[in-house]
SEKOL-297049 format. One record per atom (N, C-alpha, C, CB): residue in one letter; chain; atom name; x, y, z. Coordinates in nm, 3 decimals. Glycine has a CB too. Example, Ala and Ser with C-alpha at 12.3 -4.5 7.8 and 13.67 -1.06 7.14 Angstrom:
<site type="A" mol="A" atom="N" u="1.319" v="-0.569" w="0.780"/>
<site type="A" mol="A" atom="CA" u="1.230" v="-0.450" w="0.780"/>
<site type="A" mol="A" atom="C" u="1.320" v="-0.330" w="0.780"/>
<site type="A" mol="A" atom="CB" u="1.131" v="-0.447" w="0.905"/>
<site type="S" mol="A" atom="N" u="1.285" v="-0.225" w="0.708"/>
<site type="S" mol="A" atom="CA" u="1.367" v="-0.106" w="0.714"/>
<site type="S" mol="A" atom="C" u="1.290" v="0.003" w="0.787"/>
<site type="S" mol="A" atom="CB" u="1.408" v="-0.060" w="0.572"/>
END
This chain:
<site type="M" mol="A" atom="N" u="9.995" v="-8.390" w="7.285"/>
<site type="M" mol="A" atom="CA" u="9.925" v="-8.322" w="7.180"/>
<site type="M" mol="A" atom="C" u="9.829" v="-8.415" w="7.106"/>
<site type="M" mol="A" atom="CB" u="10.023" v="-8.260" w="7.085"/>
<site type="A" mol="A" atom="N" u="9.807" v="-8.533" w="7.157"/>
<site type="A" mol="A" atom="CA" u="9.715" v="-8.628" w="7.095"/>
<site type="A" mol="A" atom="C" u="9.572" v="-8.597" w="7.141"/>
<site type="A" mol="A" atom="CB" u="9.753" v="-8.773" w="7.130"/>
<site type="P" mol="A" atom="N" u="9.473" v="-8.628" w="7.057"/>
<site type="P" mol="A" atom="CA" u="9.334" v="-8.605" w="7.098"/>
<site type="P" mol="A" atom="C" u="9.297" v="-8.697" w="7.215"/>
<site type="P" mol="A" atom="CB" u="9.239" v="-8.628" w="6.979"/>
<site type="T" mol="A" atom="N" u="9.212" v="-8.647" w="7.300"/>
<site type="T" mol="A" atom="CA" u="9.167" v="-8.725" w="7.416"/>
<site type="T" mol="A" atom="C" u="9.070" v="-8.834" w="7.371"/>
<site type="T" mol="A" atom="CB" u="9.100" v="-8.633" w="7.521"/>
<site type="P" mol="A" atom="N" u="9.094" v="-8.960" w="7.411"/>
<site type="P" mol="A" atom="CA" u="8.999" v="-9.065" w="7.373"/>
<site type="P" mol="A" atom="C" u="8.865" v="-9.046" w="7.444"/>
<site type="P" mol="A" atom="CB" u="9.058" v="-9.205" w="7.406"/>
<site type="L" mol="A" atom="N" u="8.761" v="-9.090" w="7.382"/>
<site type="L" mol="A" atom="CA" u="8.626" v="-9.074" w="7.435"/>
<site type="L" mol="A" atom="C" u="8.611" v="-9.133" w="7.574"/>
<site type="L" mol="A" atom="CB" u="8.525" v="-9.139" w="7.341"/>
<site type="T" mol="A" atom="N" u="8.671" v="-9.248" w="7.598"/>
<site type="T" mol="A" atom="CA" u="8.657" v="-9.312" w="7.729"/>
<site type="T" mol="A" atom="C" u="8.715" v="-9.225" w="7.840"/>
<site type="T" mol="A" atom="CB" u="8.725" v="-9.449" w="7.730"/>
<site type="L" mol="A" atom="N" u="8.825" v="-9.160" w="7.816"/>
<site type="L" mol="A" atom="CA" u="8.883" v="-9.072" w="7.915"/>
<site type="L" mol="A" atom="C" u="8.800" v="-8.946" w="7.933"/>
<site type="L" mol="A" atom="CB" u="9.026" v="-9.035" w="7.875"/>
<site type="A" mol="A" atom="N" u="8.749" v="-8.894" w="7.825"/>
<site type="A" mol="A" atom="CA" u="8.668" v="-8.772" w="7.831"/>
<site type="A" mol="A" atom="C" u="8.540" v="-8.795" w="7.912"/>
<site type="A" mol="A" atom="CB" u="8.633" v="-8.725" w="7.690"/>
<site type="E" mol="A" atom="N" u="8.486" v="-8.913" w="7.910"/>
<site type="E" mol="A" atom="CA" u="8.361" v="-8.943" w="7.980"/>
<site type="E" mol="A" atom="C" u="8.382" v="-8.982" w="8.126"/>
<site type="E" mol="A" atom="CB" u="8.289" v="-9.054" w="7.909"/>
<site type="T" mol="A" atom="N" u="8.504" v="-9.010" w="8.167"/>
<site type="T" mol="A" atom="CA" u="8.530" v="-9.060" w="8.301"/>
<site type="T" mol="A" atom="C" u="8.481" v="-8.966" w="8.410"/>
<site type="T" mol="A" atom="CB" u="8.677" v="-9.085" w="8.317"/>
<site type="A" mol="A" atom="N" u="8.512" v="-8.837" w="8.399"/>
<site type="A" mol="A" atom="CA" u="8.472" v="-8.742" w="8.503"/>
<site type="A" mol="A" atom="C" u="8.321" v="-8.732" w="8.516"/>
<site type="A" mol="A" atom="CB" u="8.531" v="-8.605" w="8.474"/>
<site type="S" mol="A" atom="N" u="8.251" v="-8.726" w="8.403"/>
<site type="S" mol="A" atom="CA" u="8.105" v="-8.713" w="8.412"/>
<site type="S" mol="A" atom="C" u="8.040" v="-8.839" w="8.468"/>
<site type="S" mol="A" atom="CB" u="8.046" v="-8.681" w="8.275"/>
<site type="V" mol="A" atom="N" u="8.091" v="-8.954" w="8.432"/>
<site type="V" mol="A" atom="CA" u="8.036" v="-9.080" w="8.485"/>
<site type="V" mol="A" atom="C" u="8.064" v="-9.089" w="8.635"/>
<site type="V" mol="A" atom="CB" u="8.097" v="-9.202" w="8.410"/>
<site type="F" mol="A" atom="N" u="8.181" v="-9.048" w="8.678"/>
<site type="F" mol="A" atom="CA" u="8.215" v="-9.048" w="8.820"/>
<site type="F" mol="A" atom="C" u="8.117" v="-8.960" w="8.898"/>
<site type="F" mol="A" atom="CB" u="8.360" v="-9.000" w="8.842"/>
<site type="G" mol="A" atom="N" u="8.092" v="-8.840" w="8.847"/>
<site type="G" mol="A" atom="CA" u="7.997" v="-8.749" w="8.911"/>
<site type="G" mol="A" atom="C" u="7.856" v="-8.805" w="8.914"/>
<site type="G" mol="A" atom="CB" u="7.997" v="-8.617" w="8.841"/>
<site type="E" mol="A" atom="N" u="7.815" v="-8.867" w="8.805"/>
<site type="E" mol="A" atom="CA" u="7.682" v="-8.927" w="8.800"/>
<site type="E" mol="A" atom="C" u="7.668" v="-9.038" w="8.903"/>
<site type="E" mol="A" atom="CB" u="7.653" v="-8.981" w="8.660"/>
<site type="M" mol="A" atom="N" u="7.771" v="-9.119" w="8.920"/>
<site type="M" mol="A" atom="CA" u="7.763" v="-9.229" w="9.017"/>
<site type="M" mol="A" atom="C" u="7.760" v="-9.178" w="9.160"/>
<site type="M" mol="A" atom="CB" u="7.882" v="-9.324" w="8.998"/>
<site type="L" mol="A" atom="N" u="7.835" v="-9.072" w="9.189"/>
<site type="L" mol="A" atom="CA" u="7.827" v="-9.013" w="9.323"/>
<site type="L" mol="A" atom="C" u="7.685" v="-8.966" w="9.353"/>
<site type="L" mol="A" atom="CB" u="7.926" v="-8.895" w="9.337"/>
<site type="T" mol="A" atom="N" u="7.626" v="-8.898" w="9.257"/>
<site type="T" mol="A" atom="CA" u="7.489" v="-8.849" w="9.273"/>
<site type="T" mol="A" atom="C" u="7.391" v="-8.965" w="9.287"/>
<site type="T" mol="A" atom="CB" u="7.449" v="-8.760" w="9.154"/>
<site type="F" mol="A" atom="N" u="7.406" v="-9.066" w="9.201"/>
<site type="F" mol="A" atom="CA" u="7.316" v="-9.181" w="9.205"/>
<site type="F" mol="A" atom="C" u="7.322" v="-9.252" w="9.341"/>
<site type="F" mol="A" atom="CB" u="7.351" v="-9.280" w="9.092"/>
<site type="R" mol="A" atom="N" u="7.442" v="-9.271" w="9.390"/>
<site type="R" mol="A" atom="CA" u="7.455" v="-9.340" w="9.520"/>
<site type="R" mol="A" atom="C" u="7.387" v="-9.261" w="9.632"/>
<site type="R" mol="A" atom="CB" u="7.603" v="-9.361" w="9.555"/>
<site type="K" mol="A" atom="N" u="7.398" v="-9.130" w="9.628"/>
<site type="K" mol="A" atom="CA" u="7.333" v="-9.048" w="9.730"/>
<site type="K" mol="A" atom="C" u="7.181" v="-9.059" w="9.718"/>
<site type="K" mol="A" atom="CB" u="7.376" v="-8.901" w="9.716"/>
<site type="L" mol="A" atom="N" u="7.129" v="-9.056" w="9.596"/>
<site type="L" mol="A" atom="CA" u="6.986" v="-9.071" w="9.576"/>
<site type="L" mol="A" atom="C" u="6.938" v="-9.211" w="9.618"/>
<site type="L" mol="A" atom="CB" u="6.950" v="-9.045" w="9.428"/>
<site type="L" mol="A" atom="N" u="7.019" v="-9.311" w="9.589"/>
<site type="L" mol="A" atom="CA" u="6.984" v="-9.448" w="9.624"/>
<site type="L" mol="A" atom="C" u="6.974" v="-9.464" w="9.777"/>
<site type="L" mol="A" atom="CB" u="7.088" v="-9.546" w="9.566"/>
<site type="E" mol="A" atom="N" u="7.062" v="-9.399" w="9.849"/>
<site type="E" mol="A" atom="CA" u="7.057" v="-9.403" w="9.996"/>
<site type="E" mol="A" atom="C" u="6.925" v="-9.347" w="10.049"/>
<site type="E" mol="A" atom="CB" u="7.174" v="-9.325" w="10.055"/>
<site type="G" mol="A" atom="N" u="6.869" v="-9.250" w="9.976"/>
<site type="G" mol="A" atom="CA" u="6.746" v="-9.187" w="10.021"/>
<site type="G" mol="A" atom="C" u="6.619" v="-9.248" w="9.965"/>
<site type="G" mol="A" atom="CB" u="6.750" v="-9.044" w="9.986"/>
<site type="A" mol="A" atom="N" u="6.633" v="-9.362" w="9.898"/>
<site type="A" mol="A" atom="CA" u="6.514" v="-9.428" w="9.842"/>
<site type="A" mol="A" atom="C" u="6.413" v="-9.457" w="9.951"/>
<site type="A" mol="A" atom="CB" u="6.554" v="-9.558" w="9.769"/>
<site type="A" mol="A" atom="N" u="6.287" v="-9.436" w="9.920"/>
<site type="A" mol="A" atom="CA" u="6.179" v="-9.450" w="10.019"/>
<site type="A" mol="A" atom="C" u="6.159" v="-9.595" w="10.065"/>
<site type="A" mol="A" atom="CB" u="6.050" v="-9.397" w="9.961"/>
<site type="D" mol="A" atom="N" u="6.174" v="-9.690" w="9.972"/>
<site type="D" mol="A" atom="CA" u="6.151" v="-9.830" w="10.007"/>
<site type="D" mol="A" atom="C" u="6.225" v="-9.921" w="9.910"/>
<site type="D" mol="A" atom="CB" u="5.999" v="-9.863" w="10.007"/>
<site type="K" mol="A" atom="N" u="6.210" v="-10.053" w="9.929"/>
<site type="K" mol="A" atom="CA" u="6.280" v="-10.149" w="9.843"/>
<site type="K" mol="A" atom="C" u="6.236" v="-10.140" w="9.698"/>
<site type="K" mol="A" atom="CB" u="6.257" v="-10.290" w="9.894"/>
<site type="N" mol="A" atom="N" u="6.108" v="-10.114" w="9.674"/>
<site type="N" mol="A" atom="CA" u="6.059" v="-10.105" w="9.536"/>
<site type="N" mol="A" atom="C" u="6.121" v="-9.987" w="9.463"/>
<site type="N" mol="A" atom="CB" u="5.907" v="-10.093" w="9.535"/>
<site type="E" mol="A" atom="N" u="6.131" v="-9.874" w="9.531"/>
<site type="E" mol="A" atom="CA" u="6.194" v="-9.757" w="9.468"/>
<site type="E" mol="A" atom="C" u="6.342" v="-9.786" w="9.442"/>
<site type="E" mol="A" atom="CB" u="6.178" v="-9.631" w="9.558"/>
<site type="R" mol="A" atom="N" u="6.407" v="-9.848" w="9.536"/>
<site type="R" mol="A" atom="CA" u="6.548" v="-9.883" w="9.521"/>
<site type="R" mol="A" atom="C" u="6.569" v="-9.979" w="9.402"/>
<site type="R" mol="A" atom="CB" u="6.602" v="-9.947" w="9.652"/>
<site type="R" mol="A" atom="N" u="6.484" v="-10.079" w="9.392"/>
<site type="R" mol="A" atom="CA" u="6.494" v="-10.174" w="9.281"/>
<site type="R" mol="A" atom="C" u="6.471" v="-10.105" w="9.147"/>
<site type="R" mol="A" atom="CB" u="6.392" v="-10.288" w="9.298"/>
<site type="A" mol="A" atom="N" u="6.375" v="-10.015" w="9.141"/>
<site type="A" mol="A" atom="CA" u="6.348" v="-9.942" w="9.017"/>
<site type="A" mol="A" atom="C" u="6.467" v="-9.855" w="8.978"/>
<site type="A" mol="A" atom="CB" u="6.222" v="-9.855" w="9.032"/>
<site type="M" mol="A" atom="N" u="6.527" v="-9.791" w="9.076"/>
<site type="M" mol="A" atom="CA" u="6.644" v="-9.707" w="9.048"/>
<site type="M" mol="A" atom="C" u="6.761" v="-9.792" w="8.999"/>
<site type="M" mol="A" atom="CB" u="6.685" v="-9.629" w="9.173"/>
<site type="L" mol="A" atom="N" u="6.784" v="-9.905" w="9.062"/>
<site type="L" mol="A" atom="CA" u="6.892" v="-9.994" w="9.021"/>
<site type="L" mol="A" atom="C" u="6.868" v="-10.051" w="8.881"/>
<site type="L" mol="A" atom="CB" u="6.909" v="-10.108" w="9.122"/>
<site type="A" mol="A" atom="N" u="6.744" v="-10.088" w="8.852"/>
<site type="A" mol="A" atom="CA" u="6.712" v="-10.142" w="8.719"/>
<site type="A" mol="A" atom="C" u="6.736" v="-10.036" w="8.611"/>
<site type="A" mol="A" atom="CB" u="6.565" v="-10.191" w="8.714"/>
<site type="A" mol="A" atom="N" u="6.696" v="-9.913" w="8.639"/>
<site type="A" mol="A" atom="CA" u="6.718" v="-9.805" w="8.542"/>
<site type="A" mol="A" atom="C" u="6.867" v="-9.780" w="8.522"/>
<site type="A" mol="A" atom="CB" u="6.649" v="-9.676" w="8.588"/>
<site type="K" mol="A" atom="N" u="6.944" v="-9.788" w="8.628"/>
<site type="K" mol="A" atom="CA" u="7.089" v="-9.767" w="8.618"/>
<site type="K" mol="A" atom="C" u="7.154" v="-9.876" w="8.535"/>
<site type="K" mol="A" atom="CB" u="7.152" v="-9.762" w="8.757"/>
<site type="V" mol="A" atom="N" u="7.113" v="-10.001" w="8.556"/>
<site type="V" mol="A" atom="CA" u="7.168" v="-10.113" w="8.478"/>
<site type="V" mol="A" atom="C" u="7.138" v="-10.094" w="8.329"/>
<site type="V" mol="A" atom="CB" u="7.109" v="-10.248" w="8.528"/>
<site type="E" mol="A" atom="N" u="7.017" v="-10.050" w="8.297"/>
<site type="E" mol="A" atom="CA" u="6.979" v="-10.030" w="8.156"/>
<site type="E" mol="A" atom="C" u="7.062" v="-9.921" w="8.089"/>
<site type="E" mol="A" atom="CB" u="6.832" v="-9.995" w="8.147"/>
<site type="T" mol="A" atom="N" u="7.102" v="-9.822" w="8.165"/>
<site type="T" mol="A" atom="CA" u="7.172" v="-9.708" w="8.104"/>
<site type="T" mol="A" atom="C" u="7.323" v="-9.709" w="8.126"/>
<site type="T" mol="A" atom="CB" u="7.116" v="-9.582" w="8.157"/>
<site type="C" mol="A" atom="N" u="7.377" v="-9.808" w="8.196"/>
<site type="C" mol="A" atom="CA" u="7.519" v="-9.805" w="8.230"/>
<site type="C" mol="A" atom="C" u="7.612" v="-9.814" w="8.109"/>
<site type="C" mol="A" atom="CB" u="7.551" v="-9.917" w="8.324"/>
<site type="S" mol="A" atom="N" u="7.568" v="-9.870" w="8.000"/>
<site type="S" mol="A" atom="CA" u="7.655" v="-9.880" w="7.883"/>
<site type="S" mol="A" atom="C" u="7.648" v="-9.758" w="7.793"/>
<site type="S" mol="A" atom="CB" u="7.620" v="-10.002" w="7.804"/>
<site type="T" mol="A" atom="N" u="7.557" v="-9.666" w="7.818"/>
<site type="T" mol="A" atom="CA" u="7.541" v="-9.550" w="7.732"/>
<site type="T" mol="A" atom="C" u="7.667" v="-9.467" w="7.715"/>
<site type="T" mol="A" atom="CB" u="7.433" v="-9.463" w="7.785"/>
<site type="P" mol="A" atom="N" u="7.737" v="-9.433" w="7.823"/>
<site type="P" mol="A" atom="CA" u="7.856" v="-9.349" w="7.803"/>
<site type="P" mol="A" atom="C" u="7.960" v="-9.412" w="7.713"/>
<site type="P" mol="A" atom="CB" u="7.918" v="-9.319" w="7.935"/>
<site type="W" mol="A" atom="N" u="7.971" v="-9.544" w="7.713"/>
<site type="W" mol="A" atom="CA" u="8.076" v="-9.608" w="7.635"/>
<site type="W" mol="A" atom="C" u="8.029" v="-9.650" w="7.496"/>
<site type="W" mol="A" atom="CB" u="8.130" v="-9.728" w="7.709"/>
<site type="C" mol="A" atom="N" u="7.906" v="-9.690" w="7.484"/>
<site type="C" mol="A" atom="CA" u="7.856" v="-9.738" w="7.354"/>
<site type="C" mol="A" atom="C" u="7.771" v="-9.634" w="7.283"/>
<site type="C" mol="A" atom="CB" u="7.776" v="-9.865" w="7.373"/>
<site type="G" mol="A" atom="N" u="7.683" v="-9.570" w="7.354"/>
<site type="G" mol="A" atom="CA" u="7.589" v="-9.477" w="7.292"/>
<site type="G" mol="A" atom="C" u="7.649" v="-9.345" w="7.251"/>
<site type="G" mol="A" atom="CB" u="7.477" v="-9.452" w="7.383"/>
<site type="R" mol="A" atom="N" u="7.760" v="-9.307" w="7.310"/>
<site type="R" mol="A" atom="CA" u="7.820" v="-9.177" w="7.278"/>
<site type="R" mol="A" atom="C" u="7.907" v="-9.181" w="7.154"/>
<site type="R" mol="A" atom="CB" u="7.901" v="-9.129" w="7.395"/>
<site type="S" mol="A" atom="N" u="7.954" v="-9.296" w="7.115"/>
<site type="S" mol="A" atom="CA" u="8.043" v="-9.306" w="6.999"/>
<site type="S" mol="A" atom="C" u="7.982" v="-9.248" w="6.871"/>
<site type="S" mol="A" atom="CB" u="8.080" v="-9.449" w="6.975"/>
<site type="P" mol="A" atom="N" u="7.855" v="-9.278" w="6.841"/>
<site type="P" mol="A" atom="CA" u="7.796" v="-9.217" w="6.721"/>
<site type="P" mol="A" atom="C" u="7.789" v="-9.064" w="6.730"/>
<site type="P" mol="A" atom="CB" u="7.657" v="-9.272" w="6.698"/>
<site type="F" mol="A" atom="N" u="7.761" v="-9.012" w="6.850"/>
<site type="F" mol="A" atom="CA" u="7.758" v="-8.867" w="6.867"/>
<site type="F" mol="A" atom="C" u="7.896" v="-8.807" w="6.841"/>
<site type="F" mol="A" atom="CB" u="7.710" v="-8.830" w="7.008"/>
<site type="Y" mol="A" atom="N" u="7.999" v="-8.872" w="6.894"/>
<site type="Y" mol="A" atom="CA" u="8.135" v="-8.824" w="6.876"/>
<site type="Y" mol="A" atom="C" u="8.171" v="-8.823" w="6.727"/>
<site type="Y" mol="A" atom="CB" u="8.233" v="-8.912" w="6.955"/>
<site type="S" mol="A" atom="N" u="8.140" v="-8.931" w="6.657"/>
<site type="S" mol="A" atom="CA" u="8.172" v="-8.939" w="6.514"/>
<site type="S" mol="A" atom="C" u="8.101" v="-8.829" w="6.435"/>
<site type="S" mol="A" atom="CB" u="8.133" v="-9.076" w="6.458"/>
<site type="F" mol="A" atom="N" u="7.974" v="-8.807" w="6.466"/>
<site type="F" mol="A" atom="CA" u="7.896" v="-8.703" w="6.399"/>
<site type="F" mol="A" atom="C" u="7.957" v="-8.565" w="6.423"/>
<site type="F" mol="A" atom="CB" u="7.751" v="-8.705" w="6.448"/>
<site type="E" mol="A" atom="N" u="7.986" v="-8.535" w="6.550"/>
<site type="E" mol="A" atom="CA" u="8.041" v="-8.404" w="6.582"/>
<site type="E" mol="A" atom="C" u="8.180" v="-8.385" w="6.521"/>
<site type="E" mol="A" atom="CB" u="8.049" v="-8.386" w="6.733"/>
<site type="R" mol="A" atom="N" u="8.259" v="-8.489" w="6.519"/>
<site type="R" mol="A" atom="CA" u="8.394" v="-8.480" w="6.461"/>
<site type="R" mol="A" atom="C" u="8.385" v="-8.446" w="6.312"/>
<site type="R" mol="A" atom="CB" u="8.471" v="-8.613" w="6.482"/>
<site type="K" mol="A" atom="N" u="8.297" v="-8.512" w="6.239"/>
<site type="K" mol="A" atom="CA" u="8.279" v="-8.483" w="6.097"/>
<site type="K" mol="A" atom="C" u="8.238" v="-8.338" w="6.076"/>
<site type="K" mol="A" atom="CB" u="8.174" v="-8.577" w="6.035"/>
<site type="L" mol="A" atom="N" u="8.145" v="-8.292" w="6.159"/>
<site type="L" mol="A" atom="CA" u="8.099" v="-8.153" w="6.146"/>
<site type="L" mol="A" atom="C" u="8.211" v="-8.054" w="6.170"/>
<site type="L" mol="A" atom="CB" u="7.986" v="-8.126" w="6.243"/>
<site type="H" mol="A" atom="N" u="8.290" v="-8.075" w="6.272"/>
<site type="H" mol="A" atom="CA" u="8.399" v="-7.982" w="6.303"/>
<site type="H" mol="A" atom="C" u="8.505" v="-7.981" w="6.193"/>
<site type="H" mol="A" atom="CB" u="8.463" v="-8.019" w="6.436"/>
<site type="I" mol="A" atom="N" u="8.533" v="-8.096" w="6.138"/>
<site type="I" mol="A" atom="CA" u="8.631" v="-8.103" w="6.029"/>
<site type="I" mol="A" atom="C" u="8.579" v="-8.028" w="5.906"/>
<site type="I" mol="A" atom="CB" u="8.662" v="-8.250" w="5.992"/>
<site type="E" mol="A" atom="N" u="8.453" v="-8.053" w="5.869"/>
<site type="E" mol="A" atom="CA" u="8.393" v="-7.985" w="5.754"/>
<site type="E" mol="A" atom="C" u="8.379" v="-7.835" w="5.778"/>
<site type="E" mol="A" atom="CB" u="8.256" v="-8.045" w="5.722"/>
<site type="R" mol="A" atom="N" u="8.351" v="-7.797" w="5.901"/>
<site type="R" mol="A" atom="CA" u="8.330" v="-7.656" w="5.934"/>
<site type="R" mol="A" atom="C" u="8.456" v="-7.573" w="5.911"/>
<site type="R" mol="A" atom="CB" u="8.284" v="-7.642" w="6.079"/>
<site type="R" mol="A" atom="N" u="8.570" v="-7.635" w="5.915"/>
<site type="R" mol="A" atom="CA" u="8.696" v="-7.565" w="5.888"/>
<site type="R" mol="A" atom="C" u="8.698" v="-7.507" w="5.747"/>
<site type="R" mol="A" atom="CB" u="8.815" v="-7.660" w="5.906"/>
<site type="E" mol="A" atom="N" u="8.624" v="-7.572" w="5.658"/>
<site type="E" mol="A" atom="CA" u="8.620" v="-7.528" w="5.518"/>
<site type="E" mol="A" atom="C" u="8.519" v="-7.416" w="5.494"/>
<site type="E" mol="A" atom="CB" u="8.586" v="-7.646" w="5.428"/>
<site type="G" mol="A" atom="N" u="8.432" v="-7.390" w="5.591"/>
<site type="G" mol="A" atom="CA" u="8.333" v="-7.284" w="5.576"/>
<site type="G" mol="A" atom="C" u="8.200" v="-7.322" w="5.638"/>
<site type="G" mol="A" atom="CB" u="8.314" v="-7.249" w="5.430"/>
<site type="E" mol="A" atom="N" u="8.101" v="-7.237" w="5.615"/>
<site type="E" mol="A" atom="CA" u="7.966" v="-7.259" w="5.670"/>
<site type="E" mol="A" atom="C" u="7.905" v="-7.387" w="5.614"/>
<site type="E" mol="A" atom="CB" u="7.874" v="-7.138" w="5.639"/>
<site type="L" mol="A" atom="N" u="7.823" v="-7.451" w="5.697"/>
<site type="L" mol="A" atom="CA" u="7.754" v="-7.572" w="5.656"/>
<site type="L" mol="A" atom="C" u="7.605" v="-7.544" w="5.644"/>
<site type="L" mol="A" atom="CB" u="7.780" v="-7.688" w="5.756"/>
<site type="T" mol="A" atom="N" u="7.545" v="-7.596" w="5.541"/>
<site type="T" mol="A" atom="CA" u="7.400" v="-7.583" w="5.525"/>
<site type="T" mol="A" atom="C" u="7.331" v="-7.691" w="5.608"/>
<site type="T" mol="A" atom="CB" u="7.359" v="-7.593" w="5.375"/>
<site type="S" mol="A" atom="N" u="7.204" v="-7.672" w="5.634"/>
<site type="S" mol="A" atom="CA" u="7.130" v="-7.773" w="5.709"/>
<site type="S" mol="A" atom="C" u="7.125" v="-7.904" w="5.630"/>
<site type="S" mol="A" atom="CB" u="6.988" v="-7.724" w="5.741"/>
<site type="E" mol="A" atom="N" u="7.120" v="-7.896" w="5.498"/>
<site type="E" mol="A" atom="CA" u="7.119" v="-8.018" w="5.416"/>
<site type="E" mol="A" atom="C" u="7.249" v="-8.096" w="5.433"/>
<site type="E" mol="A" atom="CB" u="7.097" v="-7.982" w="5.267"/>
<site type="K" mol="A" atom="N" u="7.360" v="-8.022" w="5.434"/>
<site type="K" mol="A" atom="CA" u="7.491" v="-8.087" w="5.450"/>
<site type="K" mol="A" atom="C" u="7.501" v="-8.154" w="5.587"/>
<site type="K" mol="A" atom="CB" u="7.606" v="-7.985" w="5.431"/>
<site type="I" mol="A" atom="N" u="7.453" v="-8.085" w="5.690"/>
<site type="I" mol="A" atom="CA" u="7.456" v="-8.141" w="5.825"/>
<site type="I" mol="A" atom="C" u="7.371" v="-8.268" w="5.832"/>
<site type="I" mol="A" atom="CB" u="7.407" v="-8.038" w="5.928"/>
<site type="C" mol="A" atom="N" u="7.256" v="-8.266" w="5.767"/>
<site type="C" mol="A" atom="CA" u="7.169" v="-8.384" w="5.767"/>
<site type="C" mol="A" atom="C" u="7.233" v="-8.502" w="5.695"/>
<site type="C" mol="A" atom="CB" u="7.036" v="-8.350" w="5.702"/>
<site type="D" mol="A" atom="N" u="7.321" v="-8.475" w="5.600"/>
<site type="D" mol="A" atom="CA" u="7.391" v="-8.583" w="5.530"/>
<site type="D" mol="A" atom="C" u="7.481" v="-8.663" w="5.623"/>
<site type="D" mol="A" atom="CB" u="7.472" v="-8.526" w="5.416"/>
<site type="Y" mol="A" atom="N" u="7.526" v="-8.603" w="5.731"/>
<site type="Y" mol="A" atom="CA" u="7.616" v="-8.672" w="5.824"/>
<site type="Y" mol="A" atom="C" u="7.541" v="-8.766" w="5.915"/>
<site type="Y" mol="A" atom="CB" u="7.693" v="-8.573" w="5.907"/>
<site type="G" mol="A" atom="N" u="7.410" v="-8.750" w="5.930"/>
<site type="G" mol="A" atom="CA" u="7.330" v="-8.828" w="6.023"/>
<site type="G" mol="A" atom="C" u="7.310" v="-8.965" w="5.984"/>
<site type="G" mol="A" atom="CB" u="7.204" v="-8.769" w="6.042"/>
END
C-alpha cells in the first residue's frame, strides 16, 4: 500500500524507449546518422531520473491541494 517510487514508475517507459531506439539505430543510414542518434541519446539519458522529479513534485502538490476543492489558475501558478 506504499506509493510507487518514481524510479520504478519510469522503468517500463524507459525500457520501451530503449527497445525502440535500438531498432531505429540499427536502421541508421550511415555512421554520421548513427553518431547523431547516439549523441542525442546520451544528452537525454538522465531525463527520466533527474528531469522528472520536479514534475512529480508539482503534480503531487496539485493532487493534494485538489482534495480540498477546485484550484484557481493563480493557485496552480504558485506551485511552479
